[in-house]
Steps between C-alpha positions, in 0.01 A plus 500: 500500500497812710461878488851633462424869452198722563480855364238734647425845362246752633323262735394663827816625681739338247611720212755275330633200691658176380527211747727200441345205679619160623358184351356385832455716812493880489461698823411869455573719799517872574333770706128567471397642160822384334306313234503140622128430461498709182743251341272209592199684358691573179587128462139407562379760249745376236366146539143626475588690182644179355192293588265761347691543175600143421260354243495213254590607148226493243505203271626567152652836596828545320805390691314312776476125553211319661523530876726806494449778753560873461510799735229703339331577271554873535126590507443286812666735744231686698419381853283679759674618814297270726599192296865527596546316832874503558543868606360656816404852412186700586539725197611424145748791496687355802674226299685751278821666617425842657131414439544623144324277246720640226788298656441171321594193704751248364534159663763289331594150616804311372491125545798263495444129437714198592704542184576864577269625221327831572152623411395858574128583513425870557148637558400863471209625711323828433149635562188573301231644717472258790644213302842341508655489154732198504712407199824334415754780487607568144248251357580440132495136402644388837708183460216272599697191401758560771217551748352160404837326498607652832195403710381139518170566677329781309254668541569486879873437535533704819328453835508799737380498859487826693469446876490728802529407873217300651426645841178302535249318284120520490306269729345331196594474136297395195637256248588696186625426151858524382442829307370662819799375694732645235322836513518517879873435484549772240315761708692394814217336688663161542360471853145465357589180316753341735277200580422444131865491414589279796215265398657462155818364653389291798181378328651459155596185316872577504618339825863588423413869482317480834791315663752756367284793616453358851871409529602858414234644730615291799862589429434876482266512801660247735837403349330160440481435875118513496233433242190692400213288362198619303152345475241589236147508638319587175491387138536736209254288299220521757548796737507876461754566773863403525566378853849394598624414847851456640688351790864515610615153609297182543389594852345829394133540407389624160400869487376727226771654279399854602644433848854478368735790578571768242861386453401141425227617263759706317737203467213281367409770246863541386560126461176463309637758259810291447336159467186591307714701256632171368164323460434627148770473236649842440821637352540721808325532834525837670419559866472855636499535879445843647656516851430135590705512822304732724377228742775241452768400754860558385592127510195422287611766253837329461337163430254665263790631295640144489172392336513790251850396401388138474247569226697678234437361154203662334409700813601863547406670824491870581473616863477847651615543859633736768599211724870502575501136619358387167755709314791361703375146434519555124802480275615847395437420133132456589460846658405810302521836677253757368605845606189690384664628182264538207765411238803278460619137492430277798702184560536273800749625756712200385791623715511816290430734793849624585544647848793702364849502640473439874837638589864395499486339840148357487444182697184310582185386320490609138157658447262259327347592166169469684590757762423819303169347392390407852616832646304689239176331599549488876792698640608190691837482674726199543384349172838379384546288811151359460582420139817324614301290747254400228758442229613163367867595505711759685814555294810651664705698247798730521350813344172652385596470130529124552144496636368697201672276247394176671139622514494553127664169419277304737201654330616359168441145625180377347225395744710600801248638746727513803528828687852625580629754745861619511713596795789725398806427714704797384813319387701180530647596839145513646458133412803396697439737789124477567348202317491290821310782674245498219458127542443537874236770459317371189478145632260631764275707270232273360188493287452125456873462448776730619652768280825311520344175376426668165823701479758476219847658489648627173844667497752615240813300431730802470863384530421160645647212308263237362618262768435743786174628350357145504643443846337812641163416342498148642621610844241780520225252414630255758535762776194713427262228386388695197567479125800707395596601143796674341548552125824409323559854377670777701173698539152442377546760228782295351271200454415670169847401378452131575286456187599749232250364245196564722637835618537601134126434455425714804722783373323480162168553677645783708623681187170453320299631794723802541558598137248309288787348302517123451856371529568133424582294808783335311664840436480589869631157597815549289568839659417386853726194468787710372473761779464227764800304372712813460432603860759251629795749494293749704437232762866398505600864553237537770616194697848627574704433811334783698155369412596149611621638830177688564294203380677282751396723790140531372480127447652406835359769727148547368428142403735234635552630855133602548383173356707315760303684771164399349590139429719470810771330297772593256323409178771644271797289595778718357788651691588864424791415265288260297204739508708784354588281199155343473327815377724590201518132404120485488478830303755378241322168458170675430664734246668207323164322470336816360240503781534877539148540645631343823728803546299780338310732731201704383721780365701254292171363369381849422814574298464192277130558430551873452772434243269259320190721462643854517507510116121467495441818697451331842681662793498190718517531879509181711331677794188599305493271195574160652145484637367616162679203341359262761148623421549379142574141605271227371521124477739516200743731679503340845864452602598174674671691786150605613370145534534511878203738500276219373557323830387793718 
């Protein structure tokens, strides 16, 4: 279970915002006063509203069973200002948008469980004197049965921990009860109970929990090369003070916990949030971390994100940060860029940030989807090259549209947390002319491994025969030492015509999104198949003698001859006379087999699709609408020609 959607109205600086969250890690970034902390406070306030309103139904009351819980009753809705702990605000008016108490606050959370079932719980917050008035929005016989069926651990199905950076801890700390610990976490004073919480893990009965906590701690702090040990010098049953000492390595001496550095204390506090969140049985554990990275080394931040991604099920984490290293270490679908707007929908950048058209002759690193985010918070230069150094894969492609499409498709792979950067070569000739130079340079640029070690080459087949396409791919891999891929279709756009059934589903979605009309996929499939099949005469007319002549020169000069220079051998063993006949023979064989996609460029593809959907009021353009189609891809419409992407 996780929070899928959070709607905020009239809370502090946010007038009307809806945020679409991930099920695991959510990183909120933006300039100062963009609303990052406000979102955390709103989540905390929603949870506090829930805990204050949830009550056991009265026995014998009509419609309720024994043990049922309700969000109400409606008369129990007045709470003094000083009893609400989740919001930092010196004055009551400050929590309302524009400080106007007439602007009633709405906090609406939509949950999604493992079966995909949704439950929306909206709370309305208004004022009466100096009291909060908290009630279920639109309360009128709320479907309490769904509430009881949805949550397994009522009346406290949700655990929420709100933590801020720990710069230092007090020299001493009293043992306190669990309710006091919970309150200190809610009001963001986690540093005052750090020893108490650490005591509950290292002094507890659950040795597996302690071992897991210490393993994660040593990994994050020292990459598991060193070990931090703790010793408890007091007993909660006998003593008033919680005294905990530490040492790093067996040769070290034990010292009081207060002597640890601020960064280590922060890591301990954060990992306590993760591990203690799972002690009590809950439907969902929520951890809110407000700028946890202020004293943490960049390598430690990367390993910390590994731990966040490790604990996914039943744990949803929300982090605010300005730190560009932390942002670069995250997957783009985990990053949410708040731009300080008071209204609108907010989604993860999820590769949706489009740098726009970079120019006809653009070459070089394709700007990362993270780049606009990082620049907005820091004005840093050279970010794209840093992103390339820290990426998991550097993908060489012919053009910028290839990079955009691959980004979207790679993002459709479930649980794929790799980070990709793209180097736009600027055309097929660039591959043959300069790829060895790229290898020479990038082999010497390293961050752990060289840029070349994580490079991949993807190029279009164009007029290459199947035989020569496979030959080039294998020879490139052999010569360059990197994975090389080439689709079976003429261009990547024409991969849509390799599976007409799935493309029909995509076109059905495209029509519905554009017009609101639902057209049966089977109807589209009939039309698409007819237009595709009937395109054969157009191809036959296109591939006339003049075309074959020009194709021969393109094939030989731009590919075969230049390839011979790269590979230092004549890999296409055809004399000129045989070569002249080879091309039309290949074209005719493809046409006879009905594999038209191997000869159809993007304009041919555009014509077939345009003819298919023009009757539904869609003026299809391959240059603008191909990416729109790709954005609609899901698991059911994934085309086999794209499977090479799963290996990147």
